[in-house]
Each structure stands twice: as structure tokens, then as C-alpha cells.
C-alpha positions in Angstrom: 88.5 -55.5 47.0 85.7 -53.2 46.0 82.2 -54.8 45.5 81.0 -54.8 41.8 77.4 -53.1 41.3 75.1 -54.8 39.8 73.7 -54.4 36.6 70.3 -52.4 36.7 67.5 -52.6 34.2 65.3 -49.4 34.0 61.6 -49.8 32.4 59.5 -46.6 32.3 61.3 -43.4 31.2 59.0 -41.2 32.4 58.5 -37.6 34.5 60.1 -39.5 37.3 61.7 -42.2 35.6 64.2 -40.1 33.4 65.4 -39.0 36.5 65.8 -41.7 38.7 67.4 -43.8 36.4 69.6 -40.6 35.6 70.8 -40.9 39.5 71.7 -44.5 39.3 73.7 -43.9 36.0 76.0 -41.2 38.2 76.4 -43.2 40.9 78.6 -45.5 38.6 76.3 -48.3 37.8 75.7 -49.7 34.3 72.2 -49.5 33.4 70.0 -51.1 30.4 66.6 -49.1 29.6 63.3 -49.6 27.9 60.7 -47.0 27.3 57.9 -47.6 24.7 58.4 -44.4 23.0 62.4 -44.8 22.6 63.3 -41.0 22.1 62.6 -40.2 25.5 65.6 -42.2 27.0 67.8 -40.8 24.0 69.5 -38.8 26.7 69.9 -41.3 29.3 71.2 -43.3 26.1 73.9 -40.1 25.4 75.1 -40.7 29.0 75.8 -44.3 28.7 73.0 -46.2 29.2 72.4 -48.9 27.1 68.9 -48.8 24.9 67.0 -52.6 25.0 64.3 -53.1 22.4 61.6 -54.6 25.0 61.0 -55.4 29.0 62.2 -59.0 28.4 65.5 -57.6 26.9 66.3 -55.5 29.8 65.5 -58.4 32.2 67.5 -60.4 30.3 70.8 -58.3 30.4 70.0 -56.9 34.2 70.6 -58.1 37.8 68.0 -55.7 39.3 65.5 -54.8 37.2 63.3 -51.5 38.1 59.8 -50.7 36.6 57.9 -47.5 36.8 55.1 -47.6 34.1 52.0 -45.7 33.5 49.0 -48.1 34.9 48.5 -51.3 36.6 47.8 -52.8 33.0 51.2 -51.7 31.8 52.7 -53.8 35.2 51.1 -56.7 34.2 52.2 -56.5 30.5 55.8 -55.5 32.0 55.9 -58.6 34.4 53.7 -61.3 32.9 53.8 -60.8 29.1 55.3 -63.2 26.8 58.6 -60.9 26.5 58.3 -59.4 29.7 60.1 -59.7 33.3 59.5 -62.7 34.6 59.9 -64.4 31.2 63.2 -63.1 30.8 64.8 -62.4 34.1 67.1 -65.2 35.2 67.0 -67.1 38.5 68.3 -65.0 41.4 67.7 -61.5 40.1 65.6 -58.9 41.9 62.8 -56.9 40.3 61.3 -53.7 41.6 58.2 -52.4 40.6 57.8 -48.6 41.8 54.5 -47.8 40.0 51.5 -47.5 41.6 49.5 -50.2 41.0 47.0 -52.5 42.4 47.7 -54.3 46.0 46.7 -57.6 44.7 48.4 -57.4 41.5 51.6 -56.8 43.5 51.3 -60.0 45.6 50.4 -62.0 42.6 53.7 -61.0 40.7 55.6 -61.9 44.1 54.0 -65.3 43.8 54.8 -66.1 40.4 58.2 -64.6 40.6 59.2 -66.5 43.4 58.0 -69.9 41.7 60.9 -69.1 39.0 63.5 -68.1 42.1 62.9 -64.4 41.2 62.2 -62.2 43.8 59.8 -58.9 43.4 59.4 -56.2 45.7 56.6 -53.7 44.9 57.8 -49.8 46.1 56.1 -47.3 44.9 57.2 -43.4 45.2 55.8 -40.2 46.2 57.6 -36.7 45.8 56.7 -35.8 41.7 59.2 -34.5 39.9 61.0 -32.4 42.4 61.5 -35.1 44.7 62.3 -37.4 41.6 65.4 -34.8 40.3 66.7 -34.2 43.8 66.4 -37.7 45.0 64.6 -36.7 47.8 61.6 -39.4 47.1 59.2 -41.2 49.9 60.0 -45.1 48.7 57.3 -47.5 50.5 58.2 -51.1 50.3 56.3 -54.2 49.8 57.9 -58.0 50.1 60.6 -59.4 52.1 62.9 -58.4 54.5 66.1 -59.8 52.4 65.1 -57.9 49.0 64.7 -54.8 50.9 68.1 -54.9 51.8 69.7 -55.7 49.0 67.4 -52.8 47.1 68.5 -50.6 49.7 71.7 -49.3 48.1 69.9 -48.4 45.2 66.9 -46.6 47.0 69.1 -44.8 48.6 70.1 -43.0 45.4 66.9 -42.4 44.7 65.4 -41.3 48.0 65.5 -39.9 51.4 62.2 -41.8 53.3 62.6 -45.4 52.5 60.3 -47.7 55.1 59.7 -51.6 54.5 56.0 -51.7 55.4 55.5 -55.5 55.2 55.2 -58.5 53.0 54.1 -57.6 48.9 51.2 -55.7 48.2 52.0 -53.4 51.5 54.4 -51.0 49.4 50.5 -50.6 47.4 48.6 -50.2 50.5 50.9 -48.0 52.0 51.0 -45.3 48.7 47.3 -45.8 48.7 47.1 -44.2 51.8 49.4 -41.5 50.8 47.6 -40.6 47.8 44.2 -40.5 49.9 45.6 -37.7 52.2 46.9 -35.7 49.2 43.6 -36.1 47.2 41.8 -34.5 50.0 44.8 -32.0 50.8 44.5 -30.7 47.2 41.4 -29.8 47.7 41.5 -27.9 50.7 44.9 -26.1 48.9 43.0 -25.5 46.2 39.8 -24.2 48.7 42.0 -22.1 50.6 43.5 -20.1 47.6 40.0 -19.4 45.9 39.2 -18.4 49.6 42.0 -15.9 50.0 41.6 -14.1 46.3 37.8 -14.2 46.9 38.3 -11.9 49.8 40.8 -9.7 48.2 44.1 -11.4 50.0 47.4 -11.5 48.7 47.5 -15.9 48.5 51.1 -15.4 48.1 51.1 -13.7 51.5 48.6 -15.9 53.0 51.0 -18.5 52.0 53.1 -17.4 54.1 51.2 -17.5 57.5 50.1 -20.8 56.7 52.3 -23.2 55.2 54.7 -23.2 58.1 51.7 -23.8 60.5 49.1 -26.7 61.1 47.9 -26.2 57.8 51.3 -27.0 56.6 52.3 -29.7 54.1 54.6 -30.7 51.0 51.9 -30.1 48.8 50.8 -26.6 50.2 54.5 -25.5 50.2 55.3 -27.3 46.6 52.0 -27.1 44.7 50.4 -23.7 46.2 53.2 -21.3 44.7 52.6 -23.2 40.8 48.9 -22.6 41.4 49.3 -18.9 41.9 51.8 -18.6 38.3 49.4 -20.4 36.8 51.7 -23.4 36.3 49.9 -26.3 35.7 52.7 -28.6 34.1 52.7 -31.9 35.6 54.5 -33.2 38.5 52.3 -36.1 38.6 49.5 -36.5 35.8 45.8 -35.9 36.5 45.1 -38.9 35.1 47.5 -41.0 37.1 45.7 -39.4 40.1 42.8 -40.5 39.1 44.1 -44.3 38.3 45.3 -43.9 41.5 42.3 -42.7 43.4 40.3 -45.7 41.9 42.3 -48.0 42.9 42.4 -46.7 46.5 38.5 -46.4 46.3 37.6 -50.0 45.0 40.7 -51.8 47.4 38.7 -50.1 50.1 35.4 -51.2 49.1 36.6 -54.4 48.9 37.6 -54.6 52.6 34.0 -52.8 53.9 35.5 -49.2 54.4 33.9 -46.0 53.3 36.1 -42.9 51.7 33.7 -40.6 51.3 36.5 -37.6 50.8 37.9 -39.5 48.3 35.2 -40.1 46.7 34.5 -36.1 46.5 37.9 -35.7 45.3 37.9 -38.1 42.6 34.5 -36.5 41.3 36.3 -33.5 40.9 39.5 -34.5 39.1 36.9 -36.4 36.9 35.4 -33.0 36.0 38.8 -31.7 35.9 40.0 -34.3 33.1 36.7 -33.9 31.1 37.5 -30.3 30.6 41.0 -32.0 28.7 43.1 -31.4 31.5 43.6 -35.2 32.1 47.6 -34.2 31.3 48.1 -31.2 34.0 49.5 -31.6 37.1 47.5 -32.2 40.1 47.4 -28.7 41.1 45.0 -27.9 38.4 42.2 -28.7 40.6 42.6 -25.1 40.9 40.9 -24.5 37.4 37.7 -25.9 39.1 37.6 -23.1 41.8 39.2 -20.4 39.6 35.8 -20.2 37.5 34.0 -18.7 40.2 36.9 -15.8 40.9 
């Protein structure tokens, strides 16, 4: 007998959430959805998802609730609000927050959920819009082993590199490591492409030499070509990246760790946002260097 698939709730139909929820629909799951802007979920509803009017209503209808929203304040509202996930989810259900958020908030939510018989994982992702569309996300998971094993079939539909990192909050701490590496990497990519242009080289040809060598990275391969085409459409918003860097800097400070490279990257991204570019993709950092070309 074929085991019945759990009903999935999905809260947050944004740049990445739309593709992630779509993969679950395509895999035959019954999916209930909520988004603050209902129109953004319409294509999923047209494909068979069921609209719910609040996070709590999604939680009440689902066995597994997945959230990927914008900011930690949104996470707190979605989980701890009056009509939020913990208020309405059934005992025995599993909730998975895939937002990048505060590690200590992830721990707090997991503790409050456990008192109600609800298991919560923090499972932020990396890979941007491309990774979400191609179901090749890296998924970094904090929480219990049992919760991870229960969630794994869903993770495997949305991602490829799926690692259980440890107890609640560990997924978020791992995502901070990821963002720290990306932040300095985006400065390096911008400076390398600016140098290539300023020196009279063909940047596209330069990329052929450096992307497969020691300088190679996902960002260099996937975002540098966008930069060279003047394509600053968001795979990941500048405003969300600034939020992530703030979390990483303050979490590091709380541990007595100084991160000067990350602090410089945040200063540059703050400058970029002040120029009205907060809704651009992270590769728009190049705009600051382009002014010198």
C-alpha cells in the first residue's frame, strides 16, 4: 500500500517560495498556501493549491507547514501571532522555517512549539532564484534528527545539498556562515570585473579564465554574467541581504567575534540601498564600482 503524502502548508510566495511550493505541487502533494499579497499566489492556486486567508488557517489545514518570509519580524508574527502557526497547528505537526532569521529566534520558537507538541526545524536555504527554480537549493537544517528525517522527503523535492547541522538554531548559524562568505565574495567579484573593464580587457573572456580556477565560485559563475549584461533583477534582494548581514554581525558580536570583512560589505550595501537599489539583486553591488569606469 502506498503511504499517503502529508498535507503541506506553504506560507510566503515570493521569489523563491513560488518555485519551492510549485515543486511540491508537481510532486503530488496537497498544498495550502498563504501570502500577504494574495495575487502572488494565484498561479499556484490555478495549478491546484488551496488558498487560506491567514497563517493560522494554513497551519490548521496542514500536517507539515513550511514558511519562507522576508524578515525576522515576519517570522515572529507568522509563528507567534494570535492567528499564527503555533496558535493553530495541531499537536504532532511539523513546521519548517526556511527564512533566514535570528538563530536565537529559531531556538525560542522551537521551545515554545515543543510545549504544544509541535516540532519546528530552522532550514534556511541558499541558491537564489536559480536554485529554487531548478530544485537545487542548499538546505541547512537545525532541529531534532527525527524532525529532519520526517522533513527529508520534502527537502529532496526542493534541494540537492541537504545537511542536518545540529539542534534548533544551527541551520540559521550555518546560513550566517554562508552569507559571510558571499558578502566578501561579491565585493571581490565586483572589483575583479571593474578591474577587467578598466584595464581594457574583455570581462566575458576574463571570466572564462578565472571562473574554473582557484577564484571560482557559484556567485562568479552565475552572477558575474548578469553584472556584465547590466541585469540586476533580484535572485535575492539587496534589502534581504542587508538584513542577513546585520544578523550575522550582531550574532558574531554577541559571541565576541569581530568580522571586519563583513562590516565593510554591509557598509557598501548600505550605500547601494541609499541609492534606491534595495530591490535589486545582490549583484547590483557592481553599480558602486561602475561609477569609476
